[in-house]
C-alpha positions in Angstrom: -12.7 66.2 1.0 -12.5 62.5 -0.5 -8.8 62.8 0.0 -9.1 63.6 3.5 -11.8 60.7 4.1 -9.4 58.5 2.2 -6.3 59.3 4.6 -8.6 58.8 7.7 -9.8 55.5 6.7 -6.4 54.3 5.7 -4.8 55.6 9.0 -7.8 53.7 11.0 -7.3 50.6 9.0 -3.5 50.6 9.6 -4.2 50.5 13.3 -6.9 47.9 13.0 -4.8 45.8 11.0 -1.8 45.9 13.4 -4.0 44.9 16.4 -5.6 42.0 14.4 -2.1 40.9 13.2 -1.1 40.8 16.7 -3.8 38.3 17.7 -2.8 35.9 15.1 1.2 36.0 14.6 2.6 33.7 12.1 -0.4 31.6 11.1 0.7 28.3 9.7 -2.1 27.5 7.4 0.1 27.1 4.2 2.8 25.5 6.0 0.5 22.6 7.1 -1.6 22.6 3.8 0.6 23.8 1.0 -0.9 24.0 -2.6 0.1 21.7 -5.3 1.3 24.7 -7.3 1.0 28.4 -7.3 0.2 30.7 -10.3 0.1 34.5 -10.3 -2.0 36.3 -12.9 -2.3 40.0 -13.7 -5.4 41.9 -12.5 -7.1 43.7 -15.4 -8.5 46.5 -13.6 -7.0 46.5 -10.2 -3.7 48.7 -10.6 -0.4 47.1 -9.4 -2.1 44.0 -8.0 -1.3 40.4 -9.2 -3.7 37.6 -8.1 -2.3 34.7 -6.4 -3.9 31.3 -7.1 -3.0 28.5 -4.7 -4.1 25.4 -6.9 -4.9 22.3 -4.9 -5.1 19.1 -7.2 -6.0 15.6 -5.6 -3.1 13.1 -4.9 -4.9 10.7 -7.3 -5.0 13.4 -10.2 -7.9 15.0 -11.6 -9.6 14.3 -14.9 -8.7 17.0 -17.7 -11.7 19.2 -18.1 -13.0 18.1 -14.8 -15.2 20.5 -12.3 -13.0 23.2 -10.7 -14.0 25.0 -7.3 -12.9 28.6 -6.9 -12.7 29.8 -3.3 -12.0 33.3 -1.8 -11.1 33.7 1.8 -12.7 35.9 4.4 -11.0 39.3 4.8 -14.0 41.7 5.7 -12.7 43.4 2.3 -9.9 45.0 4.2 -7.4 42.3 5.8 -4.6 40.8 3.7 -3.6 38.8 6.8 -6.3 36.3 6.4 -4.8 35.0 3.1 -4.2 31.4 3.2 -6.8 30.8 5.9 -8.8 28.6 3.4 -5.8 26.3 2.8 -7.0 23.3 5.1 -10.5 23.7 3.7 -9.4 23.8 0.1 -7.0 20.7 0.5 -9.7 18.6 2.2 -12.4 19.7 -0.4 -9.9 18.8 -3.2 -9.2 15.3 -1.8 -12.8 14.6 -0.8 -14.2 15.4 -4.3 -11.2 14.4 -6.2 -11.3 17.6 -8.2 -9.2 20.8 -8.4 -9.7 23.6 -5.8 -8.2 26.9 -6.4 -7.8 29.5 -3.3 -7.7 32.8 -5.1 -6.4 36.2 -3.4 -8.2 39.5 -4.2 -7.2 43.0 -3.4 -8.3 44.8 -0.3 -9.9 48.2 0.6 -9.3 51.2 1.1 -6.3 50.8 -1.3 -8.5 48.7 -3.8 -12.1 49.5 -3.1 -15.4 48.3 -4.8 -15.6 46.9 -7.4 -11.9 45.7 -7.6 -12.0 42.6 -5.7 -15.1 41.4 -8.0 -13.4 42.4 -11.2 -10.2 40.2 -9.9 -12.7 37.2 -9.3 -13.9 37.5 -13.0 -10.2 37.7 -13.9 -9.8 34.1 -12.1 -12.7 32.7 -13.7 -11.6 33.6 -17.1 -8.1 32.3 -16.5 -9.7 29.0 -15.4 -11.8 28.6 -18.5 -9.0 29.5 -20.8 -5.9 27.9 -19.4 -5.1 24.7 -21.1 -3.9 23.2 -17.9 -7.6 23.1 -16.7 -8.8 21.4 -20.1 -11.8 23.8 -20.7 -13.9 22.8 -17.4 -17.6 22.7 -18.0 -18.5 22.9 -14.5 -17.2 25.4 -11.8 -18.3 25.8 -8.3 -17.5 29.0 -6.3 -17.2 29.1 -2.5 -16.3 31.8 0.1 -16.0 33.0 3.6 -17.3 36.1 5.0 -16.4 38.8 2.3 -15.1 35.9 0.0 -18.7 34.6 0.2 -20.1 38.0 -1.1 -17.8 37.5 -4.0 -19.0 33.9 -4.5 -22.6 35.1 -4.7 -21.8 37.8 -7.1 -20.3 35.3 -9.4 -23.1 32.7 -9.0 -26.0 35.2 -10.1 -26.6 35.3 -14.0 -27.7 39.1 -13.2 -24.7 40.1 -11.1 -21.8 38.5 -12.7 -22.4 39.8 -16.3 -23.4 43.1 -14.9 -19.8 43.4 -13.6 -18.2 42.2 -16.9 -18.2 38.2 -16.4 -19.1 36.7 -20.0 -22.7 35.1 -19.7 -21.1 31.8 -21.4 -18.6 31.6 -18.2 -21.3 32.5 -15.8 -23.3 29.6 -17.0 -20.6 27.3 -16.0 -21.1 28.0 -12.3 -23.1 25.1 -10.9 -22.8 25.4 -7.1 -22.2 28.2 -4.7 -21.4 27.3 -1.0 -20.7 30.3 1.3 -20.2 30.7 5.1 -21.1 34.0 7.2 -21.4 35.9 3.9 -22.7 39.4 4.0 -25.4 39.9 1.5 -27.3 43.1 2.5 -25.2 46.0 3.1 -28.3 48.2 2.5 -29.7 47.0 5.7 -29.3 49.2 8.7 -26.2 47.8 10.6 -27.7 48.5 14.0 -30.6 46.3 13.0 -28.2 43.2 12.8 -27.4 42.7 16.5 -23.6 43.7 16.0 -21.3 42.3 18.8 -20.6 45.7 20.5 -19.8 44.1 23.7 -17.9 41.4 22.0 -18.5 37.7 22.1 -19.3 35.6 25.3 -16.1 34.0 26.5 -17.4 30.6 25.5 -18.4 31.6 22.0 -15.7 30.9 19.4 -15.5 33.6 16.5 -14.5 37.0 15.7 -16.7 39.8 17.1 -18.1 42.3 14.7 -19.3 45.5 16.5 -20.9 48.5 15.0 -17.8 50.7 14.8 -15.8 47.8 12.9 -18.6 47.1 10.5 -19.1 50.5 9.5 -15.3 51.2 9.1 -14.9 48.1 6.9 -17.9 49.1 5.0 -16.8 52.7 4.4 -13.4 51.2 3.3 -14.9 48.9 0.8 -17.4 51.4 -0.7 -15.0 54.5 -0.7 -15.4 57.0 -1.8 -19.3 57.1 -2.6 -20.8 53.7 -3.9 -24.3 53.3 -2.4 -25.1 50.2 -0.4 -28.1 49.4 -2.3 -26.2 48.4 -5.5 -27.1 44.8 -6.0 -23.4 43.8 -6.5 -22.8 45.2 -3.2 -25.7 43.6 -1.6 -26.3 40.4 -3.7 -29.7 39.7 -1.8 -31.1 42.6 -3.9 -30.6 40.7 -7.3 -33.4 38.7 -8.7 -33.7 35.5 -6.9 -34.1 33.5 -10.1 -30.8 34.7 -11.2 -29.3 32.3 -8.9 -31.3 29.5 -10.5 -28.6 27.7 -12.5 -26.5 26.9 -9.3 -27.2 24.9 -6.2 -26.8 27.4 -3.2 -25.6 26.4 0.3 -25.2 29.1 3.0 -23.9 28.6 6.7 -24.9 31.4 9.2 -23.6 31.3 12.7 -25.8 32.1 15.9 -23.8 35.0 17.1 -22.8 36.7 13.7 -24.4 39.9 12.7 -24.9 38.5 9.2 -27.1 35.6 10.3 -30.4 37.5 9.4 -29.5 38.3 6.0 -28.1 34.8 5.4 -31.3 33.3 6.3 -33.6 35.7 4.7 -31.6 35.3 1.2 -32.1 31.5 1.8 -35.9 31.8 2.3 -36.1 34.2 -0.7 -34.3 31.7 -3.1 -36.3 28.9 -1.9 -39.6 30.6 -2.4 -38.3 31.4 -6.0 -37.8 27.8 -6.5 -33.9 28.0 -6.5 -32.2 24.8 -4.8 -30.9 26.5 -1.7 -29.7 24.9 1.6 -29.0 26.5 4.8 -27.4 25.5 8.0 -27.3 27.6 11.2 -24.2 27.0 13.3 -25.2 27.3 17.0 -22.9 28.6 19.8 -20.6 30.0 17.4 -19.7 33.6 16.0 -18.6 35.0 12.9 -15.6 33.3 11.0 -15.8 30.5 13.6 -13.7 28.4 11.3 -10.6 30.6 12.1 -10.8 29.4 15.7 -8.8 26.4 17.2 -5.1 27.1 16.8 -2.8 26.5 13.7 -5.2 24.1 12.1 -7.8 26.7 11.7 -10.5 26.0 9.0 -9.5 22.2 9.4 -13.2 21.4 9.5 -12.8 18.7 12.0 -14.5 15.3 11.1 -14.1 14.1 14.6 -17.5 12.6 15.2 -16.5 11.9 19.0 -16.4 15.7 19.7 -19.7 17.6 20.0 -18.3 20.9 21.1 -20.1 23.7 19.2 -17.2 24.7 17.3 -16.5 20.8 16.1 -20.0 20.3 15.3 -20.3 23.7 13.4 -17.2 22.7 11.3 -18.2 19.0 10.8 -21.8 20.0 9.7 -20.9 23.1 8.0 -18.3 21.5 5.7 -20.7 18.6 5.0 -23.6 20.9 3.7 -20.8 22.7 1.4 -19.3 19.4 0.1 -22.5 17.9 -0.6 -23.9 21.2 -2.3 -21.0 21.0 -4.6 -20.9 17.3 -5.0 -24.5 17.2 -5.8 -23.9 20.0 -8.6 -21.1 18.1 -10.2 -22.2 14.5 -9.9 -19.5 13.6 -7.2 -20.0 11.9 -3.8 -17.9 13.6 -1.1 -16.3 11.2 1.4 -18.3 12.6 4.3 
């Protein structure tokens, strides 16, 4: 029975992946914003998977042992085609804060279901804190978009990270977590999230997430039988005080089905005394940062343009950069 379910999920995802790739042929994210260097490391618990680390180092150089940001791109846990979409964000954050930023890949479902992406995130953290080239950094920050934000939230929790195998002393180095459009409550009924079943209005930039797509992606990620109310699946179920060691920033979007759970998590964290910040981007949908041509995720700083997309990019980036900067004692150039 499980073999049949897996075959159906894989066949369905093959069609969806082909369709999505047709909408964004040959994105030039990495061409325009190449990393300083690229490293590959072996995944310890995801079979036949090598984790790619696109490492961005500031032009002026970074102090040995200085803070490091680790980012995970959006993918709905199922799309390899979005790898590299965080390149412009990573390069800009690197230069604005003068620190190393690592854009890390992770394996996709259904070929690599939960918790393999989370285990690979732990592999990355272990590599960063132990590799001599980073000088044993005492402060880390984690960032993520969409599913990558779910990964970042897991790593930022002193309950969730160690429950997955992250050494407590490594988890304690995480001082900031900034995410955009992150799913944090898979246990909440999908239909109650106001999914984009009719697509997005033509004037709303973003990727529509309808009920069938959300259910397919979730089934692939949690294959074969992982429950949706497992805290490391739904980070909003973790003890709010477990996020207390880090400053938290969340971006939600007015037309994104995940906006309710993002706001709810922010309110829960704030009530528990956690330094939590929230920005609601109006007039945009899920993954709005992927819109706008080959310079996607550029997080435009053009103050003369007040379109919903540019405003969301500008103010969303500012929230994330200041959250990280405040946590590590750096002032971003925004």
